[in-house]
PyMOL Python script that loads the backbone (N, CA, C, O; Angstrom):
from pymol import cmd

cmd.read_pdbstr("""\
ATOM      1  N   MET A   1       0.843  -1.178   0.000  1.00  0.00           N
ATOM      2  CA  MET A   1       0.000   0.000   0.000  1.00  0.00           C
ATOM      3  C   MET A   1       0.879   1.229   0.000  1.00  0.00           C
ATOM      4  O   MET A   1       1.785   1.352   0.824  1.00  0.00           O
ATOM      5  N   THR A   2       0.630   2.094  -0.876  1.00  0.00           N
ATOM      6  CA  THR A   2       1.292   3.389  -0.851  1.00  0.00           C
ATOM      7  C   THR A   2       0.211   4.435  -0.683  1.00  0.00           C
ATOM      8  O   THR A   2      -0.875   4.313  -1.250  1.00  0.00           O
ATOM      9  N   GLY A   3       0.495   5.424   0.065  1.00  0.00           N
ATOM     10  CA  GLY A   3      -0.510   6.454   0.273  1.00  0.00           C
ATOM     11  C   GLY A   3      -0.874   6.595   1.735  1.00  0.00           C
ATOM     12  O   GLY A   3      -0.079   6.329   2.636  1.00  0.00           O
ATOM     13  N   GLU A   4      -2.068   7.011   1.925  1.00  0.00           N
ATOM     14  CA  GLU A   4      -2.514   7.400   3.258  1.00  0.00           C
ATOM     15  C   GLU A   4      -3.781   6.640   3.635  1.00  0.00           C
ATOM     16  O   GLU A   4      -4.645   6.388   2.796  1.00  0.00           O
ATOM     17  N   LEU A   5      -3.872   6.288   4.887  1.00  0.00           N
ATOM     18  CA  LEU A   5      -5.063   5.633   5.423  1.00  0.00           C
ATOM     19  C   LEU A   5      -5.543   6.479   6.592  1.00  0.00           C
ATOM     20  O   LEU A   5      -4.791   6.727   7.534  1.00  0.00           O
ATOM     21  N   ARG A   6      -6.787   6.919   6.534  1.00  0.00           N
ATOM     22  CA  ARG A   6      -7.350   7.712   7.637  1.00  0.00           C
ATOM     23  C   ARG A   6      -8.495   6.953   8.278  1.00  0.00           C
ATOM     24  O   ARG A   6      -9.362   6.403   7.598  1.00  0.00           O
ATOM     25  N   GLN A   7      -8.480   6.937   9.584  1.00  0.00           N
ATOM     26  CA  GLN A   7      -9.560   6.332  10.350  1.00  0.00           C
ATOM     27  C   GLN A   7      -9.846   7.188  11.563  1.00  0.00           C
ATOM     28  O   GLN A   7      -8.936   7.771  12.152  1.00  0.00           O
ATOM     29  N   ARG A   8     -11.101   7.264  11.932  1.00  0.00           N
ATOM     30  CA  ARG A   8     -11.470   7.923  13.186  1.00  0.00           C
ATOM     31  C   ARG A   8     -11.605   6.821  14.228  1.00  0.00           C
ATOM     32  O   ARG A   8     -12.296   5.825  14.010  1.00  0.00           O
ATOM     33  N   VAL A   9     -10.956   7.006  15.333  1.00  0.00           N
ATOM     34  CA  VAL A   9     -10.984   6.011  16.403  1.00  0.00           C
ATOM     35  C   VAL A   9     -11.283   6.693  17.721  1.00  0.00           C
ATOM     36  O   VAL A   9     -11.191   7.915  17.839  1.00  0.00           O
ATOM     37  N   VAL A  10     -11.637   5.899  18.701  1.00  0.00           N
ATOM     38  CA  VAL A  10     -11.837   6.388  20.061  1.00  0.00           C
ATOM     39  C   VAL A  10     -10.702   5.849  20.909  1.00  0.00           C
ATOM     40  O   VAL A  10     -10.423   4.650  20.899  1.00  0.00           O
ATOM     41  N   VAL A  11     -10.057   6.727  21.631  1.00  0.00           N
ATOM     42  CA  VAL A  11      -8.957   6.307  22.496  1.00  0.00           C
ATOM     43  C   VAL A  11      -9.541   5.492  23.646  1.00  0.00           C
ATOM     44  O   VAL A  11     -10.435   5.945  24.361  1.00  0.00           O
ATOM     45  N   GLN A  12      -9.020   4.295  23.804  1.00  0.00           N
ATOM     46  CA  GLN A  12      -9.478   3.379  24.846  1.00  0.00           C
ATOM     47  C   GLN A  12      -8.741   3.679  26.152  1.00  0.00           C
ATOM     48  O   GLN A  12      -7.725   4.374  26.145  1.00  0.00           O
ATOM     49  N   PRO A  13      -9.247   3.160  27.266  1.00  0.00           N
ATOM     50  CA  PRO A  13      -8.548   3.354  28.539  1.00  0.00           C
ATOM     51  C   PRO A  13      -7.087   2.925  28.424  1.00  0.00           C
ATOM     52  O   PRO A  13      -6.765   1.932  27.773  1.00  0.00           O
ATOM     53  N   GLY A  14      -6.239   3.670  29.050  1.00  0.00           N
ATOM     54  CA  GLY A  14      -4.812   3.389  28.992  1.00  0.00           C
ATOM     55  C   GLY A  14      -4.152   3.995  27.759  1.00  0.00           C
ATOM     56  O   GLY A  14      -2.983   3.721  27.490  1.00  0.00           O
ATOM     57  N   GLY A  15      -4.888   4.820  27.003  1.00  0.00           N
ATOM     58  CA  GLY A  15      -4.335   5.470  25.827  1.00  0.00           C
ATOM     59  C   GLY A  15      -4.171   4.544  24.630  1.00  0.00           C
ATOM     60  O   GLY A  15      -3.350   4.815  23.754  1.00  0.00           O
ATOM     61  N   ILE A  16      -4.923   3.474  24.576  1.00  0.00           N
ATOM     62  CA  ILE A  16      -4.792   2.485  23.497  1.00  0.00           C
ATOM     63  C   ILE A  16      -5.630   2.902  22.290  1.00  0.00           C
ATOM     64  O   ILE A  16      -6.800   3.259  22.422  1.00  0.00           O
ATOM     65  N   ILE A  17      -5.008   2.849  21.116  1.00  0.00           N
ATOM     66  CA  ILE A  17      -5.689   3.132  19.855  1.00  0.00           C
ATOM     67  C   ILE A  17      -5.517   1.903  18.965  1.00  0.00           C
ATOM     68  O   ILE A  17      -4.408   1.386  18.830  1.00  0.00           O
ATOM     69  N   VAL A  18      -6.611   1.432  18.355  1.00  0.00           N
ATOM     70  CA  VAL A  18      -6.560   0.265  17.483  1.00  0.00           C
ATOM     71  C   VAL A  18      -6.886   0.707  16.060  1.00  0.00           C
ATOM     72  O   VAL A  18      -7.903   1.358  15.819  1.00  0.00           O
ATOM     73  N   ILE A  19      -6.011   0.346  15.121  1.00  0.00           N
ATOM     74  CA  ILE A  19      -6.223   0.628  13.707  1.00  0.00           C
ATOM     75  C   ILE A  19      -6.183  -0.701  12.971  1.00  0.00           C
ATOM     76  O   ILE A  19      -5.209  -1.446  13.076  1.00  0.00           O
ATOM     77  N   GLN A  20      -7.239  -0.998  12.227  1.00  0.00           N
ATOM     78  CA  GLN A  20      -7.290  -2.238  11.455  1.00  0.00           C
ATOM     79  C   GLN A  20      -7.755  -1.905  10.041  1.00  0.00           C
ATOM     80  O   GLN A  20      -8.673  -1.107   9.854  1.00  0.00           O
ATOM     81  N   SER A  21      -7.114  -2.525   9.045  1.00  0.00           N
ATOM     82  CA  SER A  21      -7.525  -2.334   7.667  1.00  0.00           C
ATOM     83  C   SER A  21      -6.958  -3.451   6.808  1.00  0.00           C
ATOM     84  O   SER A  21      -5.797  -3.825   6.976  1.00  0.00           O
ATOM     85  N   PRO A  22      -7.748  -3.989   5.895  1.00  0.00           N
ATOM     86  CA  PRO A  22      -7.225  -5.007   4.984  1.00  0.00           C
ATOM     87  C   PRO A  22      -6.192  -4.423   4.021  1.00  0.00           C
ATOM     88  O   PRO A  22      -5.463  -5.172   3.371  1.00  0.00           O
ATOM     89  N   GLU A  23      -6.124  -3.097   3.923  1.00  0.00           N
ATOM     90  CA  GLU A  23      -5.150  -2.444   3.039  1.00  0.00           C
ATOM     91  C   GLU A  23      -3.733  -2.480   3.612  1.00  0.00           C
ATOM     92  O   GLU A  23      -2.761  -2.303   2.879  1.00  0.00           O
ATOM     93  N   LEU A  24      -3.616  -2.708   4.927  1.00  0.00           N
ATOM     94  CA  LEU A  24      -2.294  -2.729   5.554  1.00  0.00           C
ATOM     95  C   LEU A  24      -1.597  -4.053   5.249  1.00  0.00           C
ATOM     96  O   LEU A  24      -2.188  -5.127   5.360  1.00  0.00           O
ATOM     97  N   ILE A  25      -0.326  -3.945   4.862  1.00  0.00           N
ATOM     98  CA  ILE A  25       0.459  -5.130   4.502  1.00  0.00           C
ATOM     99  C   ILE A  25       1.243  -5.590   5.732  1.00  0.00           C
ATOM    100  O   ILE A  25       2.020  -4.815   6.289  1.00  0.00           O
ATOM    101  N   PRO A  26       1.051  -6.828   6.161  1.00  0.00           N
ATOM    102  CA  PRO A  26       1.792  -7.332   7.325  1.00  0.00           C
ATOM    103  C   PRO A  26       3.299  -7.201   7.108  1.00  0.00           C
ATOM    104  O   PRO A  26       3.808  -7.562   6.046  1.00  0.00           O
ATOM    105  N   GLY A  27       4.007  -6.690   8.104  1.00  0.00           N
ATOM    106  CA  GLY A  27       5.445  -6.559   8.056  1.00  0.00           C
ATOM    107  C   GLY A  27       5.930  -5.264   7.410  1.00  0.00           C
ATOM    108  O   GLY A  27       7.117  -4.952   7.494  1.00  0.00           O
ATOM    109  N   ALA A  28       5.043  -4.503   6.768  1.00  0.00           N
ATOM    110  CA  ALA A  28       5.461  -3.242   6.130  1.00  0.00           C
ATOM    111  C   ALA A  28       5.613  -2.158   7.191  1.00  0.00           C
ATOM    112  O   ALA A  28       4.837  -2.101   8.144  1.00  0.00           O
ATOM    113  N   PRO A  29       6.621  -1.295   7.022  1.00  0.00           N
ATOM    114  CA  PRO A  29       6.764  -0.190   7.980  1.00  0.00           C
ATOM    115  C   PRO A  29       5.620   0.816   7.787  1.00  0.00           C
ATOM    116  O   PRO A  29       5.114   0.981   6.677  1.00  0.00           O
ATOM    117  N   ALA A  30       5.226   1.473   8.851  1.00  0.00           N
ATOM    118  CA  ALA A  30       4.159   2.470   8.791  1.00  0.00           C
ATOM    119  C   ALA A  30       4.460   3.577   9.787  1.00  0.00           C
ATOM    120  O   ALA A  30       5.072   3.344  10.829  1.00  0.00           O
ATOM    121  N   GLU A  31       4.037   4.742   9.463  1.00  0.00           N
ATOM    122  CA  GLU A  31       4.179   5.884  10.366  1.00  0.00           C
ATOM    123  C   GLU A  31       2.783   6.247  10.855  1.00  0.00           C
ATOM    124  O   GLU A  31       1.853   6.361  10.057  1.00  0.00           O
ATOM    125  N   VAL A  32       2.638   6.427  12.156  1.00  0.00           N
ATOM    126  CA  VAL A  32       1.335   6.752  12.738  1.00  0.00           C
ATOM    127  C   VAL A  32       1.426   8.135  13.367  1.00  0.00           C
ATOM    128  O   VAL A  32       2.310   8.398  14.183  1.00  0.00           O
ATOM    129  N   VAL A  33       0.519   9.004  12.988  1.00  0.00           N
ATOM    130  CA  VAL A  33       0.419  10.344  13.562  1.00  0.00           C
ATOM    131  C   VAL A  33      -0.957  10.445  14.205  1.00  0.00           C
ATOM    132  O   VAL A  33      -1.964  10.153  13.561  1.00  0.00           O
ATOM    133  N   VAL A  34      -1.008  10.849  15.448  1.00  0.00           N
ATOM    134  CA  VAL A  34      -2.279  10.947  16.161  1.00  0.00           C
ATOM    135  C   VAL A  34      -2.605  12.418  16.361  1.00  0.00           C
ATOM    136  O   VAL A  34      -1.828  13.163  16.958  1.00  0.00           O
ATOM    137  N   VAL A  35      -3.767  12.830  15.853  1.00  0.00           N
ATOM    138  CA  VAL A  35      -4.267  14.184  16.073  1.00  0.00           C
ATOM    139  C   VAL A  35      -5.485  14.026  16.974  1.00  0.00           C
ATOM    140  O   VAL A  35      -6.531  13.529  16.558  1.00  0.00           O
ATOM    141  N   GLN A  36      -5.321  14.460  18.204  1.00  0.00           N
ATOM    142  CA  GLN A  36      -6.381  14.245  19.192  1.00  0.00           C
ATOM    143  C   GLN A  36      -7.404  15.369  19.108  1.00  0.00           C
ATOM    144  O   GLN A  36      -7.052  16.548  19.152  1.00  0.00           O
ATOM    145  N   GLY A  37      -8.675  14.992  18.988  1.00  0.00           N
ATOM    146  CA  GLY A  37      -9.766  15.960  18.998  1.00  0.00           C
ATOM    147  C   GLY A  37     -10.171  16.290  20.414  1.00  0.00           C
ATOM    148  O   GLY A  37      -9.625  15.758  21.381  1.00  0.00           O
ATOM    149  N   THR A  38     -11.135  17.175  20.516  1.00  0.00           N
ATOM    150  CA  THR A  38     -11.637  17.517  21.842  1.00  0.00           C
ATOM    151  C   THR A  38     -12.607  16.435  22.297  1.00  0.00           C
ATOM    152  O   THR A  38     -13.381  15.918  21.491  1.00  0.00           O
ATOM    153  N   PRO A  39     -12.573  16.095  23.558  1.00  0.00           N
ATOM    154  CA  PRO A  39     -13.495  15.067  24.048  1.00  0.00           C
ATOM    155  C   PRO A  39     -14.927  15.574  23.967  1.00  0.00           C
ATOM    156  O   PRO A  39     -15.161  16.780  24.055  1.00  0.00           O
ATOM    157  N   PRO A  40     -15.888  14.670  23.801  1.00  0.00           N
ATOM    158  CA  PRO A  40     -17.290  15.107  23.728  1.00  0.00           C
ATOM    159  C   PRO A  40     -17.703  15.756  25.034  1.00  0.00           C
ATOM    160  O   PRO A  40     -17.292  15.335  26.115  1.00  0.00           O
ATOM    161  N   SER A  41     -18.533  16.800  24.914  1.00  0.00           N
ATOM    162  CA  SER A  41     -18.990  17.483  26.122  1.00  0.00           C
ATOM    163  C   SER A  41     -19.998  16.609  26.850  1.00  0.00           C
ATOM    164  O   SER A  41     -20.714  15.811  26.245  1.00  0.00           O
ATOM    165  N   VAL A  42     -20.032  16.779  28.134  1.00  0.00           N
ATOM    166  CA  VAL A  42     -20.960  16.015  28.950  1.00  0.00           C
ATOM    167  C   VAL A  42     -22.336  16.658  28.804  1.00  0.00           C
ATOM    168  O   VAL A  42     -22.509  17.836  29.116  1.00  0.00           O
ATOM    169  N   SER A  43     -23.300  15.897  28.338  1.00  0.00           N
ATOM    170  CA  SER A  43     -24.641  16.453  28.163  1.00  0.00           C
ATOM    171  C   SER A  43     -25.400  16.385  29.487  1.00  0.00           C
ATOM    172  O   SER A  43     -25.288  15.426  30.251  1.00  0.00           O
ATOM    173  N   LEU A  44     -26.162  17.422  29.722  1.00  0.00           N
ATOM    174  CA  LEU A  44     -26.949  17.477  30.944  1.00  0.00           C
ATOM    175  C   LEU A  44     -28.323  16.884  30.673  1.00  0.00           C
ATOM    176  O   LEU A  44     -28.869  17.066  29.585  1.00  0.00           O
ATOM    177  N   PRO A  45     -28.889  16.183  31.640  1.00  0.00           N
ATOM    178  CA  PRO A  45     -30.227  15.641  31.436  1.00  0.00           C
ATOM    179  C   PRO A  45     -31.238  16.777  31.250  1.00  0.00           C
ATOM    180  O   PRO A  45     -31.155  17.802  31.926  1.00  0.00           O
ATOM    181  N   LEU A  46     -32.181  16.593  30.339  1.00  0.00           N
ATOM    182  CA  LEU A  46     -33.185  17.623  30.083  1.00  0.00           C
ATOM    183  C   LEU A  46     -34.041  17.908  31.305  1.00  0.00           C
ATOM    184  O   LEU A  46     -34.562  19.014  31.455  1.00  0.00           O
ATOM    185  N   ALA A  47     -34.189  16.934  32.168  1.00  0.00           N
ATOM    186  CA  ALA A  47     -34.991  17.130  33.376  1.00  0.00           C
ATOM    187  C   ALA A  47     -34.408  18.242  34.242  1.00  0.00           C
ATOM    188  O   ALA A  47     -35.117  18.853  35.041  1.00  0.00           O
ATOM    189  N   ARG A  48     -33.131  18.496  34.080  1.00  0.00           N
ATOM    190  CA  ARG A  48     -32.483  19.545  34.872  1.00  0.00           C
ATOM    191  C   ARG A  48     -32.992  20.933  34.471  1.00  0.00           C
ATOM    192  O   ARG A  48     -32.877  21.880  35.248  1.00  0.00           O
ATOM    193  N   LEU A  49     -33.549  21.057  33.273  1.00  0.00           N
ATOM    194  CA  LEU A  49     -34.037  22.343  32.795  1.00  0.00           C
ATOM    195  C   LEU A  49     -35.426  22.683  33.314  1.00  0.00           C
ATOM    196  O   LEU A  49     -35.836  23.842  33.266  1.00  0.00           O
ATOM    197  N   ILE A  50     -36.152  21.692  33.807  1.00  0.00           N
ATOM    198  CA  ILE A  50     -37.517  21.936  34.280  1.00  0.00           C
ATOM    199  C   ILE A  50     -37.486  22.901  35.457  1.00  0.00           C
ATOM    200  O   ILE A  50     -36.818  22.663  36.463  1.00  0.00           O
ATOM    201  N   GLY A  51     -38.209  23.972  35.309  1.00  0.00           N
ATOM    202  CA  GLY A  51     -38.281  24.983  36.362  1.00  0.00           C
ATOM    203  C   GLY A  51     -37.115  25.942  36.378  1.00  0.00           C
ATOM    204  O   GLY A  51     -37.054  26.805  37.254  1.00  0.00           O
ATOM    205  N   ALA A  52     -36.177  25.825  35.437  1.00  0.00           N
ATOM    206  CA  ALA A  52     -34.992  26.675  35.459  1.00  0.00           C
ATOM    207  C   ALA A  52     -35.218  28.023  34.785  1.00  0.00           C
ATOM    208  O   ALA A  52     -34.530  28.992  35.108  1.00  0.00           O
ATOM    209  N   ALA A  53     -36.157  28.105  33.863  1.00  0.00           N
ATOM    210  CA  ALA A  53     -36.384  29.353  33.140  1.00  0.00           C
ATOM    211  C   ALA A  53     -37.245  30.306  33.968  1.00  0.00           C
ATOM    212  O   ALA A  53     -38.000  29.887  34.846  1.00  0.00           O
ATOM    213  N   LYS A  54     -37.111  31.591  33.668  1.00  0.00           N
ATOM    214  CA  LYS A  54     -37.889  32.606  34.371  1.00  0.00           C
ATOM    215  C   LYS A  54     -39.376  32.350  34.135  1.00  0.00           C
ATOM    216  O   LYS A  54     -39.805  32.159  32.997  1.00  0.00           O
ATOM    217  N   GLY A  55     -40.159  32.348  35.215  1.00  0.00           N
ATOM    218  CA  GLY A  55     -41.592  32.138  35.101  1.00  0.00           C
ATOM    219  C   GLY A  55     -42.002  30.681  35.039  1.00  0.00           C
ATOM    220  O   GLY A  55     -43.184  30.388  34.859  1.00  0.00           O
ATOM    221  N   SER A  56     -41.069  29.767  35.181  1.00  0.00           N
ATOM    222  CA  SER A  56     -41.388  28.345  35.112  1.00  0.00           C
ATOM    223  C   SER A  56     -41.848  27.831  36.462  1.00  0.00           C
ATOM    224  O   SER A  56     -41.578  28.424  37.507  1.00  0.00           O
ATOM    225  N   PHE A  57     -42.550  26.710  36.408  1.00  0.00           N
ATOM    226  CA  PHE A  57     -42.986  26.061  37.637  1.00  0.00           C
ATOM    227  C   PHE A  57     -41.877  25.130  38.109  1.00  0.00           C
ATOM    228  O   PHE A  57     -41.261  24.427  37.308  1.00  0.00           O
ATOM    229  N   THR A  58     -41.631  25.131  39.399  1.00  0.00           N
ATOM    230  CA  THR A  58     -40.573  24.267  39.925  1.00  0.00           C
ATOM    231  C   THR A  58     -41.118  23.004  40.580  1.00  0.00           C
ATOM    232  O   THR A  58     -40.386  22.036  40.784  1.00  0.00           O
ATOM    233  N   THR A  59     -42.411  23.019  40.909  1.00  0.00           N
ATOM    234  CA  THR A  59     -42.994  21.832  41.540  1.00  0.00           C
ATOM    235  C   THR A  59     -44.362  21.548  40.923  1.00  0.00           C
ATOM    236  O   THR A  59     -44.996  22.449  40.372  1.00  0.00           O
ATOM    237  N   PRO A  60     -44.816  20.301  41.015  1.00  0.00           N
ATOM    238  CA  PRO A  60     -46.169  19.982  40.537  1.00  0.00           C
ATOM    239  C   PRO A  60     -47.248  20.770  41.289  1.00  0.00           C
ATOM    240  O   PRO A  60     -48.287  21.098  40.717  1.00  0.00           O
ATOM    241  N   ALA A  61     -47.007  21.068  42.553  1.00  0.00           N
ATOM    242  CA  ALA A  61     -47.986  21.829  43.337  1.00  0.00           C
ATOM    243  C   ALA A  61     -48.176  23.226  42.755  1.00  0.00           C
ATOM    244  O   ALA A  61     -49.293  23.744  42.738  1.00  0.00           O
ATOM    245  N   GLU A  62     -47.094  23.840  42.277  1.00  0.00           N
ATOM    246  CA  GLU A  62     -47.204  25.165  41.657  1.00  0.00           C
ATOM    247  C   GLU A  62     -48.024  25.096  40.377  1.00  0.00           C
ATOM    248  O   GLU A  62     -48.801  26.005  40.086  1.00  0.00           O
ATOM    249  N   VAL A  63     -47.856  24.035  39.623  1.00  0.00           N
ATOM    250  CA  VAL A  63     -48.629  23.854  38.388  1.00  0.00           C
ATOM    251  C   VAL A  63     -50.106  23.718  38.727  1.00  0.00           C
ATOM    252  O   VAL A  63     -50.948  24.370  38.111  1.00  0.00           O
ATOM    253  N   ASP A  64     -50.428  22.871  39.708  1.00  0.00           N
ATOM    254  CA  ASP A  64     -51.816  22.678  40.110  1.00  0.00           C
ATOM    255  C   ASP A  64     -52.440  23.983  40.582  1.00  0.00           C
ATOM    256  O   ASP A  64     -53.574  24.298  40.218  1.00  0.00           O
ATOM    257  N   ALA A  65     -51.702  24.751  41.396  1.00  0.00           N
ATOM    258  CA  ALA A  65     -52.231  26.024  41.892  1.00  0.00           C
ATOM    259  C   ALA A  65     -52.507  26.977  40.735  1.00  0.00           C
ATOM    260  O   ALA A  65     -53.537  27.651  40.727  1.00  0.00           O
ATOM    261  N   PHE A  66     -51.613  27.044  39.768  1.00  0.00           N
ATOM    262  CA  PHE A  66     -51.801  27.933  38.618  1.00  0.00           C
ATOM    263  C   PHE A  66     -53.013  27.499  37.796  1.00  0.00           C
ATOM    264  O   PHE A  66     -53.832  28.330  37.406  1.00  0.00           O
ATOM    265  N   ILE A  67     -53.125  26.191  37.533  1.00  0.00           N
ATOM    266  CA  ILE A  67     -54.259  25.694  36.748  1.00  0.00           C
ATOM    267  C   ILE A  67     -55.576  25.974  37.474  1.00  0.00           C
ATOM    268  O   ILE A  67     -56.546  26.399  36.848  1.00  0.00           O
ATOM    269  N   ASN A  68     -55.617  25.744  38.764  1.00  0.00           N
ATOM    270  CA  ASN A  68     -56.838  26.019  39.532  1.00  0.00           C
ATOM    271  C   ASN A  68     -57.178  27.504  39.494  1.00  0.00           C
ATOM    272  O   ASN A  68     -58.347  27.864  39.353  1.00  0.00           O
ATOM    273  N   GLN A  69     -56.190  28.357  39.616  1.00  0.00           N
ATOM    274  CA  GLN A  69     -56.401  29.808  39.564  1.00  0.00           C
ATOM    275  C   GLN A  69     -56.956  30.223  38.203  1.00  0.00           C
ATOM    276  O   GLN A  69     -57.898  31.013  38.129  1.00  0.00           O
ATOM    277  N   GLU A  70     -56.379  29.696  37.134  1.00  0.00           N
ATOM    278  CA  GLU A  70     -56.843  30.025  35.786  1.00  0.00           C
ATOM    279  C   GLU A  70     -58.254  29.487  35.551  1.00  0.00           C
ATOM    280  O   GLU A  70     -59.081  30.164  34.941  1.00  0.00           O
ATOM    281  N   ARG A  71     -58.532  28.270  36.033  1.00  0.00           N
ATOM    282  CA  ARG A  71     -59.856  27.680  35.873  1.00  0.00           C
ATOM    283  C   ARG A  71     -60.894  28.516  36.610  1.00  0.00           C
ATOM    284  O   ARG A  71     -61.971  28.785  36.078  1.00  0.00           O
ATOM    285  N   ASP A  72     -60.568  28.932  37.848  1.00  0.00           N
ATOM    286  CA  ASP A  72     -61.494  29.742  38.626  1.00  0.00           C
ATOM    287  C   ASP A  72     -61.742  31.080  37.930  1.00  0.00           C
ATOM    288  O   ASP A  72     -62.878  31.552  37.879  1.00  0.00           O
ATOM    289  N   ALA A  73     -60.692  31.687  37.399  1.00  0.00           N
ATOM    290  CA  ALA A  73     -60.850  32.971  36.706  1.00  0.00           C
ATOM    291  C   ALA A  73     -61.716  32.801  35.468  1.00  0.00           C
ATOM    292  O   ALA A  73     -62.537  33.669  35.172  1.00  0.00           O
ATOM    293  N   TRP A  74     -61.553  31.714  34.746  1.00  0.00           N
ATOM    294  CA  TRP A  74     -62.333  31.483  33.536  1.00  0.00           C
ATOM    295  C   TRP A  74     -63.805  31.230  33.885  1.00  0.00           C
ATOM    296  O   TRP A  74     -64.705  31.798  33.267  1.00  0.00           O
ATOM    297  N   VAL A  75     -64.037  30.362  34.894  1.00  0.00           N
ATOM    298  CA  VAL A  75     -65.403  30.043  35.292  1.00  0.00           C
ATOM    299  C   VAL A  75     -66.109  31.299  35.800  1.00  0.00           C
ATOM    300  O   VAL A  75     -67.261  31.544  35.443  1.00  0.00           O
ATOM    301  N   LEU A  76     -65.442  32.085  36.617  1.00  0.00           N
ATOM    302  CA  LEU A  76     -66.052  33.312  37.125  1.00  0.00           C
ATOM    303  C   LEU A  76     -66.311  34.297  35.997  1.00  0.00           C
ATOM    304  O   LEU A  76     -67.317  35.006  36.007  1.00  0.00           O
ATOM    305  N   GLY A  77     -65.405  34.343  35.023  1.00  0.00           N
ATOM    306  CA  GLY A  77     -65.574  35.239  33.871  1.00  0.00           C
ATOM    307  C   GLY A  77     -66.781  34.843  33.042  1.00  0.00           C
ATOM    308  O   GLY A  77     -67.496  35.711  32.542  1.00  0.00           O
ATOM    309  N   VAL A  78     -67.023  33.533  32.885  1.00  0.00           N
ATOM    310  CA  VAL A  78     -68.176  33.063  32.109  1.00  0.00           C
ATOM    311  C   VAL A  78     -69.452  33.384  32.855  1.00  0.00           C
ATOM    312  O   VAL A  78     -70.428  33.812  32.240  1.00  0.00           O
ATOM    313  N   VAL A  79     -69.474  33.188  34.177  1.00  0.00           N
ATOM    314  CA  VAL A  79     -70.663  33.481  34.977  1.00  0.00           C
ATOM    315  C   VAL A  79     -70.966  34.977  34.953  1.00  0.00           C
ATOM    316  O   VAL A  79     -72.120  35.381  34.808  1.00  0.00           O
ATOM    317  N   ASP A  80     -69.900  35.812  35.100  1.00  0.00           N
ATOM    318  CA  ASP A  80     -70.089  37.263  35.097  1.00  0.00           C
ATOM    319  C   ASP A  80     -70.620  37.753  33.757  1.00  0.00           C
ATOM    320  O   ASP A  80     -71.491  38.622  33.722  1.00  0.00           O
ATOM    321  N   SER A  81     -70.102  37.201  32.634  1.00  0.00           N
ATOM    322  CA  SER A  81     -70.556  37.674  31.329  1.00  0.00           C
ATOM    323  C   SER A  81     -71.980  37.223  31.043  1.00  0.00           C
ATOM    324  O   SER A  81     -72.666  37.847  30.234  1.00  0.00           O
ATOM    325  N   GLY A  82     -72.441  36.156  31.684  1.00  0.00           N
ATOM    326  CA  GLY A  82     -73.807  35.688  31.484  1.00  0.00           C
ATOM    327  C   GLY A  82     -74.812  36.549  32.216  1.00  0.00           C
ATOM    328  O   GLY A  82     -75.970  36.622  31.804  1.00  0.00           O
ATOM    329  N   ASP A  83     -74.398  37.209  33.299  1.00  0.00           N
ATOM    330  CA  ASP A  83     -75.291  38.052  34.091  1.00  0.00           C
ATOM    331  C   ASP A  83     -75.468  39.437  33.473  1.00  0.00           C
ATOM    332  O   ASP A  83     -76.416  40.144  33.816  1.00  0.00           O
ATOM    333  N   SER A  84     -74.577  39.835  32.571  1.00  0.00           N
ATOM    334  CA  SER A  84     -74.602  41.192  32.035  1.00  0.00           C
ATOM    335  C   SER A  84     -75.800  41.450  31.162  1.00  0.00           C
ATOM    336  O   SER A  84     -75.957  42.553  30.638  1.00  0.00           O
TER     337      SER A  84
END
""", "prot")
cmd.dss("prot")
cmd.show_as("cartoon", "prot")
cmd.util.cbc("prot")
cmd.orient("prot")
């Protein structure tokens, strides 16, 4: 084989990198250059975002209280508009 072989690999524990290809000739000399990328960022669970934004509910009790308040306002509004 003459030329270049490129593979993307994941560095294993202990700094081990495995490269396999049928194009490689057993016993032939080869030069290996490792260009290390940045490790993947740790993703945060989406559940961590619940209640984090301004105006968000942080507990189920807050949601229930808001829904009850809105329901009461709507029901009272319908009753009031019927009396007019």
